[in-house]
N, C-alpha and C positions, 0 to 999 in steps of 0.2 A: 517067307517073309523077306529074306535077303534078296530073292529074285525080284520081288516087287520094288524093293528099295533101289536096286540097281537099275531097274527099268525106269523109275521116276528120275533118277540122276541122269540117265542117258537122255531122257526126254527133255529135261531142262537144259542140258548141254547143247542140244541141237536146235533150241528155239531161235538163237540169233541167226541161223542159217535161212530162216524163212522171212520173206519180205512182206507177206500178207497174213493177216490173222482174221479168222472168221468166227463170229458168234452166232450160233444157231444155223450155220451154213458150213458145209464141207468144202465148198468151192468159192472162197473169197475172191472178189474181183477188185479189191482196193486194199491199201495198207491196213485199214480196219474196216471190215464189212460186217455190219450189224443187221441181222435179219430178225427184227423185232422192234419193240418200243424203246424209247430212251427217256430217262427221267433224270433231271438235274435239280437238286434240292436247294442249292445256294447260288443265286444269280445277282450279283451286285448291280445296281442301277447306274447307268452312265448319265452324267450331268449335262453333256452336250454332244452334238453329233460329230464335230470334227475329231478325227483320230480314232473313230470307231467304225467297224463294219458290222453288217448283220448277216446272218446265215440264211440261205434259201436252198430248197431242194429242186433239182431238175426232175420234172415229173416223168421224163422219158427214161433217164438212166438211174434215177433215185440218188444221184451223187449230190453231195452238199457243196455249195459254193459260197464265197463271200460276196456281198453286194454293197455298193456305196449307198448309204441312206438317201443321198440326193436323187438317185435314180428312182427310188420308191416314191419320193415326193413328187417328182416330175410325172411318174406314171399315174399318180392319184388324181392329176388334173388340178391340183391346188397350187396356185401361183401366189406365193407369200410376199412377192414384191409389189403387188397391185396396190395403188394408192391414188385417191382422187379427192380433191377439195374444192370448195366454192365459198367465196366471200361476197355477200350481196350488200353489206353495209359496213360502215366503220373502217374502210380501207385507209391505211396510211403507209408511209414508206419508212423502212428501217435504215438508220444512218450508222453503218458499221464500217470501221476503218479498213477491213480486209477487201472491200469491194472497190472497183475502179471509181473514180470521181464521177464518171458519166452514168453510173448505174446504181440504182437503189432498189432493194427487193421489197415486194409487197409484204405486209405484216401478217402473212398466213400463220396460223397456229394449228396444233393437232386437233383442237376442237372444231375446226372448220371442215374436217374430212367428211366425205360421204361414204367412203369405203377404205379399208386398209387398217393396218396396225399403227397405233399412236407411237409405237417404239421406232417407227421408220422416220419420224419427223422431229426436228428440234425447234422449239418455239423461239428461243433466244435469237437465232439468226434466220428464222423463216425458211429452213432448208430441209429438203428430203435427203435422207442418208442412204447411199447406195449399199445394199446388203451383200452383193456378190458381183464379181467382174462379169461383164457381158454387154450385149446390145439391148438398149431399152427404147421402147416407144414413148414419146413425150408429146404432150399437147399443152398449150398455154393460150388462154384467151383473156382479153382485157377490153372493157368498154369504159371510156372516160366520160363521166356524167351521162348525158343522154346519147352519147356516141356521135354527136354532131355539134361542132363548136364554131363560133365565129373565128376569124383568122387571128387568134391571140396566141397561138402556139408557134413561136418563132423557132428557128434552128431545125433540128431533125428529131423531134420526139418520137418515141415508139415504145415497143416492148422488147424484152430480151430474156434469154435463159443463160444463167451463169453457172460455171462449174468451179468448185474450189477443191484443189488437190494439194495436199501437204502445205497448206497455208497460202497457196497462190491461186487467185481467182482469175478466170478467163471467161469472156463472153463468147459462148459457143454458137449462138444464133440470135438474130434480132429481126424485127420487122418495123419499119417506120409507119406512122400514121399518114394517111393520104390527104392531099389537098385538092380542092375542087374550086375552079373559078366560074362563078355564075354571072348573070347579066348585072348591069349597073355596078360593076367593079366590086361585087361582093365575093369575098374569099371565105370558104368554109373548110374546116378540117374534119375529116372523117376519123374520129378518134375511137375507132373500134378495130382491133387487130387480133390476129391469132397466128400461132405457130404449131405445126404438126409434122413431126419428122422422127427419124431414128438416130440414136447417138450411142457411141461406145463409152462405157464408164468402167472405172476400177473400183473394187471394194473399198469403202471408206470415203469415196468422193461425196461432196455435198452439191446438191442441185438447187439453185435459187431462181425465183421467178419475179421479175421486176420491170422497171421503166428505165429507158435511156433518156438522156438529156432531162433528167428528172427535176432540175431546178426551176423549170418554168410552170410546173403543175400547181393548180390551186388546191389548197387544203380542203376547202368546202366542196369542190367538185369531186375530189378524191373520195370524200366521205360518202357520196351518193353513187360511186362507181361500182361496177361488178367485175369480178375476176374469178377465174377457175383454172385448174390444171389437173392433168392426170399423168401417171407414169407407171410403167410396168416392164419387167424383163421379158424379152421375146426370144433370146438366143444366148448361148455361151460364147 
């Protein structure tokens, strides 16, 4: 009995000398090498992805690694930033103080969306909310009335895309409506314009779609106008 006790004490005393422990294996190849199944009975649920990692097994080495959940989302092919909306009737312009005097956003609301999460959009300012920093593909199209107007649009009216960051709004792109001179001194305005390009945004930015030189537009023609936009993240 004493011999067994001494042997147990000696075994315990030598445990700290070993850097690897094996369960069901005499030749562990990691700090803890388990040759068998693993059961965890209590796993609290995380309420959000930031600050957490998931565990994944390398099928070649069977070693466990931590993985950023964002990598899994990207690998799944699901782009949660995708959003598109169209407004075919009832267009008006929002008069909000944060925007430059020459720009007023179209009154898009989340209910106008064709695809995407309503949580990405704010009705009060008609803005798409950038969910994460990166490069985004953005398209914006606007047809004023029938798209062809007599020369009643003075100045340089057109469409624009605005970015609001920390309370400061900047027009990041714009396109003017085009004018055409026909015979008999008839001037026409092609009031149909579109923008399609790539832009870099930061998480928390707001993106708005509207008209430049907006003071000259007729409310009745705006109501029968058509506008649409799309936006989605293409790169970090």
